[in-house]
C-alpha positions as CSV (number, residue, x, y, z in Angstrom):
1,M,-138.6,173.5,-138.1
2,K,-136.9,173.9,-135.6
3,A,-134.0,173.3,-137.7
4,T,-135.1,175.2,-140.1
5,R,-135.1,178.3,-137.8
6,R,-131.9,177.8,-136.5
7,L,-130.2,177.8,-139.9
8,M,-132.0,181.3,-140.8
9,A,-130.3,181.5,-137.2
10,L,-127.4,181.3,-138.3
11,A,-127.5,182.7,-141.5
12,F,-128.5,186.2,-140.0
13,A,-125.2,186.1,-137.3
14,L,-123.1,185.1,-140.7
15,A,-124.8,188.4,-142.3
16,L,-123.4,190.4,-138.8
17,V,-119.9,189.3,-138.7
18,A,-119.9,190.2,-142.3
19,S,-121.0,193.9,-141.5
20,A,-118.6,193.4,-138.3
21,C,-115.4,192.7,-139.5
22,A,-115.6,196.3,-142.0
23,G,-115.9,198.3,-138.6
24,D,-114.2,199.0,-135.7
25,D,-112.6,196.9,-132.7
26,G,-116.9,196.8,-131.7
27,G,-117.8,195.1,-134.2
28,D,-115.0,192.5,-134.0
29,A,-116.0,192.1,-130.4
30,A,-120.0,191.7,-131.8
31,A,-118.5,189.7,-134.9
32,Q,-117.4,187.3,-132.2
33,Q,-120.6,187.0,-130.0
34,A,-122.1,186.5,-133.2
35,V,-119.9,183.9,-134.3
36,A,-119.7,182.0,-131.0
37,A,-124.2,182.3,-131.1
38,A,-124.5,180.8,-134.4
39,E,-122.2,177.8,-133.5
40,A,-124.0,177.3,-130.8
41,E,-127.3,177.1,-133.5
42,A,-126.1,175.1,-135.9
43,A,-124.5,172.4,-133.0
44,A,-128.8,172.6,-131.8
45,A,-129.7,172.4,-135.2
46,M,-127.4,169.3,-135.3
47,A,-128.3,167.9,-132.6
48,D,-132.7,168.2,-133.2
49,A,-131.9,166.1,-136.7
50,E,-129.4,163.2,-135.1
51,A,-133.1,163.2,-132.8
52,A,-135.7,163.5,-134.8
53,R,-133.3,160.9,-137.6
54,Q,-132.7,158.3,-134.4
55,E,-136.4,158.0,-133.6
56,A,-137.0,157.8,-136.6
57,A,-135.0,154.5,-136.9
58,Q,-136.5,153.2,-133.6
59,A,-140.2,153.3,-135.0
60,A,-138.1,151.5,-138.0
61,A,-137.1,149.1,-135.3
62,D,-140.2,149.2,-133.8
63,V,-142.4,148.1,-136.5
64,E,-139.7,145.3,-137.7
65,A,-140.3,143.7,-133.9
66,A,-143.2,143.8,-133.9
67,Q,-144.1,142.4,-138.2
68,A,-141.1,139.4,-136.6
69,E,-142.9,139.0,-133.2
70,A,-146.8,138.0,-134.9
71,E,-144.4,135.4,-137.6
72,A,-143.3,134.2,-134.9
73,A,-146.4,133.6,-133.0
74,T,-147.7,132.3,-136.4
75,A,-145.2,129.8,-136.6
76,E,-145.1,128.7,-132.9
77,A,-148.6,127.9,-133.7
78,E,-148.5,126.2,-137.1
79,A,-146.2,123.7,-135.4
80,A,-148.1,123.4,-131.9
81,R,-151.0,122.0,-134.6
82,A,-148.4,120.4,-136.6
83,E,-147.3,118.1,-133.5
84,A,-150.9,118.1,-132.5
85,A,-151.2,116.0,-135.7
86,A,-148.6,113.5,-135.3
87,A,-150.0,112.6,-132.5
88,A,-153.3,112.2,-133.0
89,S,-151.8,110.2,-136.3
90,G,-148.4,107.9,-134.9
91,D,-147.3,108.1,-138.8
92,A,-144.0,109.6,-139.4
93,E,-144.6,111.6,-142.1
94,S,-146.6,113.5,-139.7
95,Q,-143.6,113.7,-136.9
96,A,-142.1,114.6,-140.0
97,A,-143.7,117.9,-140.4
98,A,-144.3,118.4,-137.0
99,D,-139.7,118.9,-136.7
100,A,-140.1,121.3,-139.3
101,A,-142.2,123.0,-137.6
102,R,-140.8,123.4,-134.6
103,A,-137.4,124.3,-136.3
104,E,-139.4,126.9,-138.8
105,A,-140.3,128.1,-135.8
106,E,-137.5,128.5,-133.5
107,A,-135.8,130.1,-136.3
108,A,-138.9,133.0,-136.0
109,R,-138.3,133.3,-132.6
110,A,-135.1,133.5,-132.8
111,D,-135.6,136.4,-135.7
112,A,-138.5,137.8,-133.0
113,D,-135.8,138.1,-130.1
114,A,-133.1,139.8,-132.5
115,A,-135.2,142.1,-134.1
116,A,-136.7,143.0,-130.3
117,T,-132.4,143.2,-129.2
118,A,-132.8,145.8,-132.5
119,A,-135.7,147.8,-131.3
120,Q,-134.6,148.3,-127.4
121,R,-131.2,149.6,-128.8
122,A,-132.7,151.7,-131.3
123,E,-134.9,153.4,-128.2
124,D,-131.5,153.3,-126.6
125,E,-130.0,155.3,-129.4
126,A,-132.9,157.7,-129.7
127,E,-132.8,158.8,-126.0
128,A,-129.2,159.7,-125.9
129,A,-129.9,162.1,-128.9
130,R,-133.0,163.7,-127.5
131,A,-130.5,163.6,-123.9
132,A,-127.5,165.4,-126.6
133,A,-130.6,167.9,-127.6
134,A,-131.6,169.3,-124.7
135,A,-128.2,170.0,-123.5
136,A,-127.7,172.1,-126.6
137,E,-131.0,174.1,-125.7
138,R,-129.4,175.3,-122.6
139,P,-126.8,176.0,-120.5
140,A,-123.1,174.1,-119.9
141,Y,-124.4,173.9,-115.9
142,K,-121.4,173.1,-113.1
143,V,-121.9,169.8,-110.6
144,G,-120.0,169.1,-108.1
145,Y,-120.4,166.1,-107.3
146,I,-118.9,164.3,-103.9
147,S,-118.5,160.4,-104.0
148,L,-118.3,158.3,-100.8
149,G,-115.2,156.2,-101.8
150,D,-114.2,154.6,-105.0
151,S,-112.8,151.9,-104.0
152,V,-116.6,151.1,-103.0
153,P,-117.0,148.3,-105.7
154,F,-120.8,149.7,-105.7
155,V,-120.5,153.4,-105.0
156,K,-117.5,153.1,-108.4
157,L,-120.7,152.2,-110.1
158,V,-122.6,155.2,-108.7
159,S,-119.9,157.3,-110.1
160,D,-119.0,155.8,-113.1
161,G,-122.9,156.1,-114.3
162,I,-123.2,159.6,-113.2
163,K,-120.2,161.0,-115.0
164,E,-122.0,159.2,-118.4
165,E,-125.4,161.1,-117.1
166,A,-123.6,164.1,-116.7
167,E,-121.4,163.6,-120.4
168,R,-125.1,163.0,-122.6
169,Q,-126.4,166.3,-120.5
170,G,-123.9,168.8,-121.6
171,V,-123.2,169.1,-117.5
172,E,-119.5,170.3,-116.1
173,L,-119.2,167.8,-113.8
174,L,-116.2,169.0,-111.2
175,F,-115.3,165.1,-108.9
176,C,-114.2,164.8,-105.7
177,D,-113.9,161.5,-103.6
178,S,-114.4,161.8,-100.2
179,E,-112.4,158.3,-99.5
180,I,-114.7,157.0,-96.7
181,D,-113.2,160.4,-94.5
182,A,-115.7,162.3,-93.0
183,G,-113.2,165.6,-93.6
184,K,-112.3,165.0,-97.1
185,A,-115.9,165.3,-97.9
186,L,-115.5,169.3,-96.1
187,E,-112.5,169.8,-98.3
188,C,-114.6,168.8,-101.8
189,A,-117.8,170.5,-99.8
190,Q,-115.2,174.1,-99.6
191,N,-113.9,173.1,-103.1
192,F,-116.8,173.5,-104.7
193,T,-117.5,176.4,-103.7
194,V,-114.1,178.1,-105.1
195,Q,-115.2,176.8,-108.2
196,G,-118.4,178.4,-108.5
197,V,-121.2,174.8,-108.8
198,E,-124.3,175.6,-109.2
199,G,-126.0,172.3,-107.8
200,V,-124.4,169.6,-105.9
201,L,-125.0,165.4,-105.6
202,N,-123.4,164.8,-102.1
203,F,-122.7,160.7,-101.1
204,Q,-120.7,161.5,-98.9
205,V,-121.3,158.6,-95.4
206,F,-121.5,160.3,-92.4
207,E,-124.5,161.8,-91.3
208,D,-123.8,163.9,-88.6
209,S,-120.9,165.0,-91.1
210,S,-123.1,166.8,-92.6
211,P,-124.8,170.0,-91.2
212,E,-121.0,171.5,-91.5
213,I,-120.5,171.1,-95.4
214,C,-123.9,172.2,-96.1
215,A,-122.3,175.1,-94.4
216,A,-119.6,175.0,-96.9
217,L,-121.2,174.9,-100.1
218,P,-122.4,178.0,-101.8
219,E,-125.7,178.9,-99.9
220,G,-128.9,178.2,-101.7
221,I,-127.9,176.1,-104.5
222,P,-129.5,172.5,-104.8
223,V,-128.0,169.7,-103.0
224,I,-128.7,165.9,-103.7
225,A,-128.3,163.5,-101.1
226,I,-127.7,159.9,-102.8
227,D,-128.3,157.2,-100.2
228,I,-127.6,158.8,-97.0
229,V,-129.9,161.8,-95.8
230,Q,-127.8,165.0,-95.8
231,P,-129.8,167.7,-92.9
232,P,-130.3,170.7,-93.4
233,C,-129.1,171.7,-96.7
234,E,-130.8,168.4,-98.6
235,L,-133.5,169.5,-101.6
236,S,-134.4,165.6,-102.4
237,F,-133.3,162.2,-101.2
238,M,-132.2,160.3,-104.5
239,G,-131.2,156.2,-103.7
240,A,-133.2,153.0,-101.4
241,N,-136.0,152.5,-100.3
242,N,-134.0,151.8,-97.5
243,R,-137.4,149.9,-95.7
244,Y,-138.0,148.6,-98.6
245,A,-135.3,146.9,-99.5
246,G,-133.9,145.4,-96.3
247,Y,-137.3,144.0,-95.8
248,L,-137.1,142.3,-99.3
249,G,-133.8,140.6,-98.1
250,G,-135.0,139.6,-95.1
251,S,-138.0,138.5,-96.1
252,A,-136.4,136.0,-98.5
253,L,-134.0,134.8,-95.5
254,G,-137.1,133.9,-93.2
255,A,-138.2,132.4,-95.9
256,Y,-135.9,130.2,-96.4
257,F,-134.6,129.1,-92.3
258,K,-138.5,128.2,-91.8
259,E,-139.4,126.2,-94.9
260,N,-135.9,124.7,-94.4
261,F,-134.8,124.6,-91.0
262,D,-138.7,125.6,-89.7
263,C,-137.0,128.0,-87.3
264,D,-134.8,126.2,-85.7
265,Y,-131.0,127.9,-86.2
266,T,-127.8,129.2,-83.7
267,A,-127.3,133.0,-84.3
268,Y,-128.4,136.3,-86.9
269,I,-126.0,138.0,-87.1
270,S,-126.1,142.1,-88.6
271,L,-123.1,143.1,-90.1
272,E,-124.3,147.2,-89.7
273,S,-123.0,151.0,-90.0
274,T,-123.9,152.8,-87.3
275,A,-122.5,156.0,-89.4
276,A,-124.9,156.0,-92.1
277,G,-127.3,156.9,-89.4
278,S,-131.0,156.6,-90.8
279,A,-129.8,154.9,-93.7
280,N,-128.5,151.8,-91.9
281,T,-131.3,152.2,-89.1
282,D,-133.9,151.8,-91.3
283,R,-132.0,149.2,-93.9
284,M,-131.1,147.0,-91.5
285,G,-135.3,147.9,-89.6
286,G,-135.7,146.2,-92.9
287,Y,-134.5,143.2,-92.7
288,R,-135.6,142.3,-89.3
289,D,-139.1,143.3,-90.9
290,G,-138.6,140.1,-93.3
291,F,-137.5,137.8,-91.5
292,T,-139.5,137.9,-88.3
293,E,-142.3,137.1,-90.7
294,H,-141.5,133.8,-91.3
295,C,-139.1,133.2,-87.9
296,P,-138.2,135.3,-84.8
297,I,-135.1,136.8,-84.6
298,V,-132.5,134.3,-82.6
299,N,-129.1,135.3,-80.7
300,E,-129.0,138.7,-82.9
301,R,-125.3,139.7,-83.1
302,I,-124.8,142.9,-83.8
303,M,-121.3,144.1,-85.9
304,D,-121.3,148.1,-86.1
305,G,-118.1,149.1,-88.0
306,A,-118.8,145.7,-90.3
307,D,-119.8,147.6,-94.6
308,R,-116.4,146.9,-95.2
309,T,-114.9,143.6,-96.2
310,D,-111.7,143.6,-93.7
311,P,-113.6,144.7,-90.9
312,A,-116.5,142.3,-91.4
313,L,-113.7,139.3,-92.0
314,E,-111.6,140.7,-88.8
315,Q,-114.8,140.4,-86.5
316,L,-116.8,137.8,-88.1
317,T,-113.3,135.6,-87.1
318,D,-113.8,136.7,-84.2
319,L,-117.1,135.7,-83.2
320,L,-118.1,133.0,-85.2
321,P,-115.8,130.2,-82.8
322,A,-118.2,131.3,-80.1
323,L,-121.1,130.4,-82.4
324,P,-120.9,126.7,-82.8
325,G,-124.1,125.8,-85.2
326,E,-125.0,125.0,-88.5
327,R,-127.5,127.3,-89.0
328,I,-126.5,131.3,-88.1
329,A,-128.4,133.8,-90.5
330,V,-125.7,136.2,-92.4
331,V,-127.6,139.7,-92.9
332,A,-125.2,143.0,-94.3
333,I,-125.7,146.6,-94.9
334,N,-124.0,146.2,-97.9
335,E,-122.3,143.4,-100.3
336,D,-119.1,144.2,-98.3
337,G,-120.1,143.0,-95.6
338,I,-121.0,139.9,-97.1
339,I,-117.9,139.0,-98.8
340,G,-115.5,139.7,-95.6
341,A,-118.6,137.2,-93.3
342,I,-117.6,134.3,-96.4
343,A,-113.8,135.2,-96.0
344,A,-114.1,134.4,-92.4
345,A,-116.4,131.8,-92.7
346,R,-113.9,130.1,-95.4
347,T,-111.2,130.8,-93.5
348,L,-112.7,128.4,-90.3
349,G,-113.2,126.1,-92.2
350,R,-117.7,127.0,-91.3
351,D,-118.7,127.5,-95.3
352,S,-122.4,125.8,-95.1
353,D,-122.7,126.9,-91.7
354,L,-123.2,130.7,-92.6
355,Y,-126.4,131.7,-94.7
356,Y,-126.5,135.1,-96.2
357,S,-128.1,137.9,-97.7
358,G,-126.6,141.6,-98.1
359,Q,-127.7,144.5,-100.4
360,G,-126.5,146.0,-103.7
361,T,-126.6,142.9,-105.9
362,D,-122.8,144.8,-106.8
363,P,-120.4,142.6,-109.4
364,S,-118.2,142.2,-106.7
365,I,-121.1,139.0,-105.7
366,W,-122.8,138.1,-108.4
367,C,-120.8,134.6,-108.6
368,E,-121.5,133.7,-105.0
369,V,-125.1,135.4,-105.3
370,Q,-125.0,132.1,-108.7
371,N,-122.6,129.9,-107.0
372,N,-123.1,129.9,-103.4
373,P,-125.3,127.7,-102.2
374,N,-125.5,129.5,-99.2
375,Y,-127.0,133.2,-100.2
376,I,-130.5,133.1,-100.6
377,A,-130.7,136.4,-101.9
378,S,-129.5,140.1,-102.5
379,V,-131.4,142.7,-103.5
380,A,-130.5,145.1,-106.4
381,Y,-130.3,149.0,-106.5
382,F,-128.5,148.7,-110.1
383,P,-126.2,151.5,-109.1
384,E,-125.0,152.1,-112.4
385,R,-128.9,153.5,-113.4
386,Y,-128.5,156.4,-110.3
387,G,-127.3,158.3,-112.7
388,T,-130.2,159.5,-115.2
389,I,-132.7,159.1,-112.4
390,L,-130.1,162.2,-110.1
391,L,-128.8,164.5,-113.6
392,P,-132.2,165.7,-114.8
393,A,-133.0,166.0,-111.2
394,I,-130.3,168.8,-110.4
395,I,-130.3,170.0,-113.8
396,N,-134.4,170.9,-113.0
397,A,-133.6,172.1,-109.5
398,I,-131.4,174.4,-111.3
399,E,-133.2,175.7,-113.4
400,G,-135.8,176.4,-110.7
401,N,-138.0,173.9,-111.3
402,S,-139.5,171.5,-108.0
403,I,-138.3,167.7,-107.7
404,A,-139.5,165.2,-105.9
405,G,-138.4,165.1,-102.3
406,Q,-137.2,160.9,-102.6
407,L,-136.3,159.5,-106.0
408,F,-135.7,155.9,-105.2
409,T,-134.4,153.8,-107.2
410,P,-135.9,150.2,-108.3
411,H,-135.5,147.4,-105.8
412,Q,-135.6,143.4,-107.0
413,Q,-134.8,140.0,-105.0
414,I,-131.5,138.9,-106.4
415,T,-131.3,135.4,-106.3
416,S,-129.6,132.0,-108.4
417,E,-132.1,131.8,-110.8
418,N,-133.2,135.0,-111.6
419,I,-129.5,136.8,-111.9
420,G,-129.2,135.7,-115.1
421,D,-132.0,137.8,-116.3
422,Y,-130.0,141.5,-114.7
423,Y,-126.6,140.8,-114.8
424,E,-124.5,138.6,-117.4
425,V,-122.3,136.6,-115.1
426,S,-118.6,135.2,-116.0
427,G,-115.7,134.2,-115.1
428,C,-116.8,132.9,-112.2
């Protein structure tokens, strides 16, 4: 129905064009406006039609997946009955029938899994089509994004996800990399003001610089902070539930030390970044909360500025010779610090002495989580999904709608046992 109305609008606009073409210069301007409006309506109609097509495909895929699942369940039940009969009779014929039934069940399960994958793909495509249709309905908002620093693997995943979602939502995204530099973050804000942004996604790391950066932005526009709070202009915070994320990592490491060492260990090393302000305080405090549920903290050493690989490597290389012992707990605000700690331990021949828990689970750490027995647990933030939360929120805010003050990413404890359930680890 909506598409039909748009086609009628297109026909009306073309009639205006024909009428205006016979007129004066004012008519020419009107004709150009009518053509632009008609093109926009046509694009919107096409987007609506594509969304409807994808939704129909999704519905069909869901039906097929449900049917395949039912067939797999039936085949598995039949295989179980055949196996029970074979076990009871003990004859070769019954066993052959059971083996054949099990093979059919496995084939049916494979078909069901394939159908479920196809249904998920259809759902993703339908969601993308719906987003495109919604984008065609509204103006192309101009949004600025200050990256913390795309040289950091976790941040690069966030940035790529934001760019992808901005394109999907029809948003004009102005990207500016602060390169972990407060002065460059301020320049980003100043440039955004000149460029007339209507909203800002702010992922700069220096919390104490946020008042100056806020003052440089256009007055009154919505600002969503990413992972680090940005007073006083922050409308909403999107990112980690820092206290909870830290708790998950600390609890896993503490439980391991309790079960394996009865809490008998040498030291607790905390790799931190006080420049991140409350994000650091909450996350590393959460680590302590989780760890002390199982073991007391012993001989704590706090390494500030160890949120980057090279500083962490340098600080741990200096510290470890003064910490003999085979059981040292190492926790970190991110994976970069853990990578530096692992490198220091290997350089000093202390691979087996340190036990790790990091935050973020970005690809740089996947192989360690999967294969290093001393990497006990990471906590996933799914940075690649940040954009799917941020872009709809900033669009709503620009349009004057209320948004939640806190938009948390989901967290998941990741270990060698379950990392394959969330990521495709390769190249190790």
